[in-house]
ROGUKOL-121772 format. One line per field, with one value per residue (C-alpha): residue in three letters; x, z, y. Coordinates in steps of 0.25 Angstrom, whole numbers. Layout:
// residues N
code: [ALA / ...]
X: [X / ...]
Z: [Z / ...]
Y: [Y / ...]
***
This chain:
// residues 392
code: [UNK / UNK / UNK / UNK / UNK / UNK / UNK / UNK / UNK / UNK / UNK / UNK / UNK / UNK / UNK / UNK / UNK / UNK / UNK / UNK / UNK / UNK / UNK / UNK / UNK / UNK / UNK / UNK / UNK / UNK / UNK / UNK / UNK / UNK / UNK / UNK / UNK / UNK / UNK / UNK / UNK / UNK / UNK / UNK / UNK / UNK / UNK / UNK / UNK / UNK / UNK / UNK / UNK / UNK / UNK / UNK / UNK / UNK / UNK / UNK / UNK / UNK / UNK / UNK / UNK / UNK / UNK / UNK / UNK / UNK / UNK / UNK / UNK / UNK / UNK / UNK / UNK / UNK / UNK / UNK / UNK / UNK / UNK / UNK / UNK / UNK / UNK / UNK / UNK / UNK / UNK / UNK / UNK / UNK / UNK / UNK / UNK / UNK / UNK / UNK / UNK / UNK / UNK / UNK / UNK / UNK / UNK / UNK / UNK / UNK / UNK / UNK / UNK / UNK / UNK / UNK / UNK / UNK / UNK / UNK / UNK / UNK / UNK / UNK / UNK / UNK / UNK / UNK / UNK / UNK / UNK / UNK / UNK / UNK / UNK / UNK / UNK / UNK / UNK / UNK / UNK / UNK / UNK / UNK / UNK / UNK / UNK / UNK / UNK / UNK / UNK / UNK / UNK / UNK / UNK / UNK / UNK / UNK / UNK / UNK / UNK / UNK / UNK / UNK / UNK / UNK / UNK / UNK / UNK / UNK / UNK / UNK / UNK / UNK / UNK / UNK / UNK / UNK / UNK / UNK / UNK / UNK / UNK / UNK / UNK / UNK / UNK / UNK / UNK / UNK / UNK / UNK / UNK / UNK / UNK / UNK / UNK / UNK / UNK / UNK / UNK / UNK / UNK / UNK / UNK / UNK / UNK / UNK / UNK / UNK / UNK / UNK / UNK / UNK / UNK / UNK / UNK / UNK / UNK / UNK / UNK / UNK / UNK / UNK / UNK / UNK / UNK / UNK / UNK / UNK / UNK / UNK / UNK / UNK / UNK / UNK / UNK / UNK / UNK / UNK / UNK / UNK / UNK / UNK / UNK / UNK / UNK / UNK / UNK / UNK / UNK / UNK / UNK / UNK / UNK / UNK / UNK / UNK / UNK / UNK / UNK / UNK / UNK / UNK / UNK / UNK / UNK / UNK / UNK / UNK / UNK / UNK / UNK / UNK / UNK / UNK / UNK / UNK / UNK / UNK / UNK / UNK / UNK / UNK / UNK / UNK / UNK / UNK / UNK / UNK / UNK / UNK / UNK / UNK / UNK / UNK / UNK / UNK / UNK / UNK / UNK / UNK / UNK / UNK / UNK / UNK / UNK / UNK / UNK / UNK / UNK / UNK / UNK / UNK / UNK / UNK / UNK / UNK / UNK / UNK / UNK / UNK / UNK / UNK / UNK / UNK / UNK / UNK / UNK / UNK / UNK / UNK / UNK / UNK / UNK / UNK / UNK / UNK / UNK / UNK / UNK / UNK / UNK / UNK / UNK / UNK / UNK / UNK / UNK / UNK / UNK / UNK / UNK / UNK / UNK / UNK / UNK / UNK / UNK / UNK / UNK / UNK / UNK / UNK / UNK / UNK / UNK / UNK / UNK / UNK / UNK / UNK / UNK / UNK / UNK / UNK / UNK / UNK / UNK / UNK / UNK / UNK / UNK / UNK / UNK / UNK / UNK / UNK / UNK / UNK / UNK / UNK]
X: [35 / 23 / 14 / 0 / -13 / -19 / -5 / -6 / -18 / -14 / -2 / -11 / -22 / -34 / -37 / -52 / -53 / -51 / -60 / -71 / -74 / -79 / -68 / -60 / -46 / -37 / -29 / -13 / -9 / -24 / -23 / -24 / -12 / -17 / -22 / -9 / -15 / -5 / -5 / -7 / 3 / 8 / 4 / 1 / -7 / 0 / -10 / -25 / -31 / -34 / -32 / -43 / -41 / -49 / -47 / -49 / -49 / -58 / -52 / -52 / -41 / -51 / -36 / -44 / -48 / -38 / -27 / -36 / -37 / -51 / -44 / -34 / -38 / -31 / -40 / -53 / -58 / -65 / -68 / -64 / -67 / -68 / -72 / -82 / -92 / -95 / -79 / -82 / -91 / -82 / -71 / -80 / -88 / -72 / -69 / -79 / -80 / -92 / -87 / -85 / -81 / -81 / -67 / -53 / -54 / -68 / -61 / -47 / -58 / -61 / -54 / -55 / -48 / -30 / -25 / -31 / -28 / -28 / -32 / -35 / -31 / -17 / -16 / -20 / -14 / -3 / -15 / -24 / -13 / -8 / -23 / -24 / -12 / -17 / -26 / -20 / -21 / -10 / -10 / -11 / -11 / -12 / 0 / 7 / 10 / 10 / 4 / 13 / 17 / 30 / 25 / 15 / 24 / 32 / 18 / 15 / 29 / 27 / 14 / 18 / 29 / 18 / 10 / 18 / 7 / 8 / 9 / 10 / 8 / 3 / 15 / 9 / 25 / 30 / 22 / 23 / 29 / 42 / 43 / 41 / 53 / 64 / 59 / 60 / 73 / 79 / 77 / 83 / 94 / 94 / 96 / 107 / 104 / 95 / 104 / 90 / 75 / 65 / 49 / 40 / 25 / 19 / 1 / -5 / -14 / -18 / -30 / -29 / -35 / -45 / -43 / -47 / -47 / -40 / -28 / -22 / -22 / -10 / -2 / 11 / 18 / 27 / 17 / 13 / 25 / 29 / 24 / 37 / 45 / 42 / 52 / 63 / 59 / 50 / 59 / 71 / 60 / 69 / 69 / 74 / 83 / 81 / 74 / 76 / 63 / 59 / 44 / 39 / 28 / 14 / 6 / -5 / -17 / -17 / -4 / -4 / 3 / -9 / -20 / -16 / -14 / -1 / 5 / 10 / 16 / 21 / 17 / 29 / 39 / 50 / 60 / 74 / 78 / 92 / 86 / 92 / 104 / 108 / 101 / 92 / 75 / 70 / 55 / 44 / 30 / 20 / 6 / 8 / 15 / 5 / 12 / 12 / 8 / 13 / 22 / 35 / 50 / 64 / 75 / 89 / 100 / 115 / 113 / 103 / 90 / 74 / 66 / 53 / 51 / 69 / 75 / 91 / 96 / 110 / 102 / 88 / 81 / 71 / 55 / 52 / 38 / 27 / 21 / 8 / -7 / -16 / -26 / -37 / -28 / -25 / -12 / -21 / -16 / -3 / 2 / -1 / 4 / -10 / -12 / 2 / 0 / -10 / -7 / 10 / 1 / -9 / 3 / 11 / 1 / -3 / 13 / 16 / 27 / 30 / 22 / 32 / 29 / 28 / 29 / 45 / 41 / 28 / 36 / 49 / 41 / 32 / 40 / 50 / 41 / 36 / 51 / 52 / 40 / 46 / 56 / 51 / 44 / 59 / 65 / 70 / 77 / 85 / 78 / 79 / 69 / 63 / 64 / 58 / 63 / 54 / 58 / 44]
Z: [55 / 61 / 53 / 58 / 56 / 45 / 38 / 39 / 30 / 19 / 17 / 13 / 8 / 17 / 14 / 6 / 16 / 27 / 17 / 16 / 30 / 31 / 34 / 27 / 26 / 32 / 21 / 25 / 34 / 38 / 51 / 61 / 71 / 84 / 93 / 101 / 114 / 117 / 102 / 105 / 118 / 116 / 105 / 105 / 96 / 89 / 83 / 87 / 73 / 64 / 50 / 43 / 33 / 20 / 18 / 4 / -2 / 8 / -5 / 3 / 13 / 17 / 20 / 20 / 36 / 38 / 45 / 56 / 52 / 58 / 70 / 72 / 81 / 73 / 60 / 55 / 43 / 33 / 23 / 15 / 1 / -8 / -23 / -17 / -9 / -2 / 3 / 6 / 14 / 22 / 23 / 30 / 39 / 44 / 44 / 53 / 40 / 34 / 23 / 13 / -4 / -16 / -22 / -17 / -27 / -19 / -6 / -8 / -10 / 2 / 9 / 22 / 20 / 22 / 23 / 13 / 17 / 2 / 3 / -12 / -21 / -22 / -37 / -34 / -19 / -27 / -34 / -23 / -13 / -24 / -23 / -12 / -11 / -22 / -11 / -1 / 5 / 14 / 11 / 15 / 7 / 9 / 2 / -10 / -13 / -26 / -36 / -47 / -52 / -51 / -55 / -46 / -34 / -41 / -42 / -29 / -20 / -28 / -24 / -12 / -12 / -20 / -11 / 5 / 12 / 17 / 12 / 18 / 14 / 23 / 23 / 34 / 35 / 36 / 52 / 55 / 67 / 62 / 50 / 61 / 70 / 59 / 56 / 70 / 69 / 57 / 59 / 74 / 64 / 72 / 58 / 50 / 36 / 32 / 24 / 19 / 22 / 18 / 17 / 13 / 10 / 8 / 6 / -3 / -12 / -21 / -23 / -24 / -14 / -20 / -23 / -32 / -47 / -44 / -40 / -34 / -43 / -49 / -40 / -42 / -29 / -26 / -30 / -17 / -8 / 3 / 16 / 12 / 7 / 17 / 26 / 18 / 17 / 31 / 38 / 33 / 26 / 12 / -1 / -14 / -26 / -33 / -31 / -41 / -38 / -43 / -43 / -42 / -53 / -44 / -48 / -40 / -53 / -51 / -51 / -63 / -74 / -83 / -73 / -67 / -71 / -67 / -76 / -62 / -62 / -47 / -33 / -26 / -29 / -20 / -23 / -20 / -15 / -14 / -3 / -3 / 8 / -1 / 5 / 1 / 2 / 0 / -3 / -5 / -9 / -11 / -15 / -20 / -10 / 3 / 18 / 26 / 23 / 24 / 25 / 34 / 33 / 41 / 38 / 42 / 42 / 44 / 62 / 64 / 59 / 58 / 56 / 61 / 75 / 78 / 77 / 76 / 81 / 89 / 96 / 95 / 99 / 92 / 95 / 86 / 90 / 82 / 84 / 93 / 86 / 91 / 100 / 91 / 77 / 76 / 71 / 61 / 51 / 40 / 55 / 63 / 51 / 48 / 61 / 60 / 47 / 47 / 62 / 55 / 43 / 50 / 61 / 50 / 44 / 60 / 61 / 47 / 46 / 34 / 37 / 38 / 25 / 17 / 3 / -1 / 10 / 1 / -14 / -8 / -4 / -16 / -27 / -25 / -25 / -41 / -43 / -38 / -46 / -60 / -55 / -53 / -67 / -74 / -65 / -54 / -62 / -53 / -53 / -46 / -38 / -38 / -23 / -16 / -6 / 5 / 14 / 16]
Y: [-29 / -38 / -40 / -36 / -44 / -34 / -36 / -52 / -51 / -39 / -50 / -61 / -52 / -55 / -41 / -45 / -55 / -43 / -36 / -48 / -48 / -32 / -27 / -16 / -18 / -8 / 0 / -2 / 11 / 16 / 9 / 19 / 20 / 14 / 27 / 35 / 39 / 48 / 53 / 68 / 69 / 82 / 89 / 102 / 111 / 120 / 130 / 133 / 133 / 122 / 117 / 121 / 108 / 101 / 87 / 80 / 64 / 52 / 42 / 26 / 32 / 41 / 49 / 63 / 59 / 50 / 59 / 67 / 80 / 80 / 77 / 88 / 96 / 107 / 105 / 108 / 100 / 109 / 103 / 91 / 84 / 71 / 70 / 58 / 62 / 51 / 51 / 67 / 65 / 53 / 63 / 73 / 65 / 61 / 73 / 80 / 91 / 97 / 101 / 94 / 96 / 90 / 89 / 95 / 107 / 113 / 111 / 118 / 131 / 131 / 140 / 139 / 126 / 128 / 113 / 100 / 87 / 81 / 64 / 63 / 51 / 51 / 58 / 68 / 74 / 82 / 89 / 92 / 96 / 106 / 111 / 113 / 120 / 131 / 132 / 137 / 123 / 117 / 103 / 87 / 76 / 63 / 54 / 54 / 69 / 67 / 56 / 51 / 65 / 73 / 83 / 85 / 82 / 95 / 104 / 103 / 103 / 116 / 121 / 117 / 126 / 140 / 136 / 139 / 129 / 118 / 104 / 90 / 75 / 64 / 55 / 42 / 38 / 51 / 48 / 34 / 31 / 26 / 37 / 47 / 44 / 41 / 55 / 59 / 52 / 56 / 71 / 69 / 63 / 49 / 42 / 51 / 50 / 39 / 30 / 21 / 22 / 11 / 14 / 3 / 7 / -7 / -6 / -20 / -15 / -27 / -20 / -2 / 6 / 12 / 26 / 37 / 35 / 24 / 28 / 20 / 9 / 3 / 16 / 17 / 12 / 24 / 33 / 31 / 32 / 43 / 31 / 25 / 35 / 44 / 33 / 43 / 53 / 57 / 54 / 62 / 72 / 69 / 64 / 53 / 56 / 44 / 31 / 17 / 10 / -5 / -9 / -22 / -26 / -30 / -42 / -32 / -30 / -15 / -12 / -18 / -6 / -10 / -8 / 5 / 17 / 18 / 8 / 5 / -12 / -11 / -15 / -11 / 2 / 0 / 12 / 14 / 30 / 37 / 48 / 61 / 59 / 49 / 36 / 26 / 21 / 11 / 14 / 4 / 4 / -8 / -10 / -25 / -31 / -38 / -40 / -29 / -14 / -1 / 12 / 7 / 12 / 13 / 20 / 20 / 33 / 33 / 35 / 25 / 19 / 16 / 3 / -1 / 0 / 2 / 13 / 12 / 23 / 28 / 39 / 42 / 56 / 61 / 60 / 48 / 50 / 54 / 71 / 69 / 70 / 80 / 75 / 67 / 64 / 50 / 47 / 36 / 27 / 27 / 24 / 33 / 42 / 52 / 59 / 64 / 71 / 75 / 82 / 85 / 94 / 102 / 104 / 108 / 119 / 123 / 126 / 130 / 121 / 112 / 96 / 85 / 80 / 89 / 92 / 87 / 76 / 75 / 74 / 68 / 55 / 54 / 59 / 50 / 36 / 43 / 43 / 27 / 23 / 29 / 23 / 8 / 10 / 12 / 0 / 6 / 15 / 26 / 39 / 53 / 61 / 75 / 79 / 89 / 98 / 109 / 121 / 124]
***
C-alpha cells in the first residue's frame, strides 16, 4: 500500500500539530471518494414512489446525514431527531427537513414515516431498532448491530422475524470497491470455497473520539468488529463457528482497565475464526497502533485469490463494478460505500426484497466479535459462536 501524506502524519503522531494550525483532522474512513462523473450511468428507477424516511442521530460523526438519504430521488425525509437541540437543528438543515422531534420515541409516533435510519450511539442501536420495528417501521442502522450483548442480539433477531419488515446494517466494508468485487467473484464461483480470509480495521485512537455518554472510551476492539469481519461474511454470506482471540494489553490511558467502564485492557485484538466451510479467517481490530488506518482485507479460495488490486483467477466472468447510483447521490465516505448502502436499503424496500446486509449478516458479523473479546479475556480460549440463519 502506498503511504499517503495523511497516513504518514498519523503514523508519527502529528495530528496535534495539524490541529494547532486550525485544520480539523479527518476521522479515518470519512474521506469522501473522488466524484465519479459516470456514477449514475445505467441507473434506472425501480419505482416512481418516495419512501418516507425518519432519521435519528447527528453526533460527532454526523452520521445521520452522511449516507445521502436527502439526495435520493425516491426518498422523502419526513422528520429528523437528536436529543441535543443544536445537533437536531444541524441535522434538519443538512437534510433539508422542516419537521423535528426531540426524541426517537416521539419520531416513531409519526405514522407518515415508513422507514427509520438509526445513527445513534452504538450501545443504543439494538434497542432503537427494536423500537422502530415494533412501531411498524423498516429500519437501517449504523454498525454494530448490537453492542456487547448476546441477549439484545437474540431479541433483535426475534423482533425482525416477527415484524416481517426490512432490516439492514450499514456495514461500510460491504460496498468497498474491493469487497464488492470479491463478493461478485465468489457468487460467480470464481473462488470456489474460501480457504482463508483476512480482514483488518485499524483506527489509531490515542484519545477516544467524542461520543454520547463516552461510550467509545475503552471500547473493546472486537465489540466493533464488522469492518473487518465483513471480509469473509460480506463476501460469502456465511458465518463463523468458533474463535480463538488474542488481546494485546495497551499503554494508551483510556484502554487501561481501571480507566474505562468495560474493564477492557486491550487496544488490539486479533481473532482467528473457523468458518462454516471449515476454512479460517484472521480478523484484526486495533485502536493503539499508529500507521495507516482503515478497513481492508483479502481472500484466498480453492480456485483463486484477491489481494488489493491483484486478482489471481484462472477465469473471471463476474461483473465487479459497483451498481450505478441515482443522480445526485454521491458515493461518499468509507471507501465510497455510503451512497451505495443507502441506495441498497431504499431499493430493497421499493422492490420488497431482502437488503444485502440483512439481520443474519449483521448479527453474524457482530456477535462473533463479542465472543472473540470473551476469548481474549480468557487468554485465547477456543469458544463456540452462536450463528444466525435467515430465510426472510
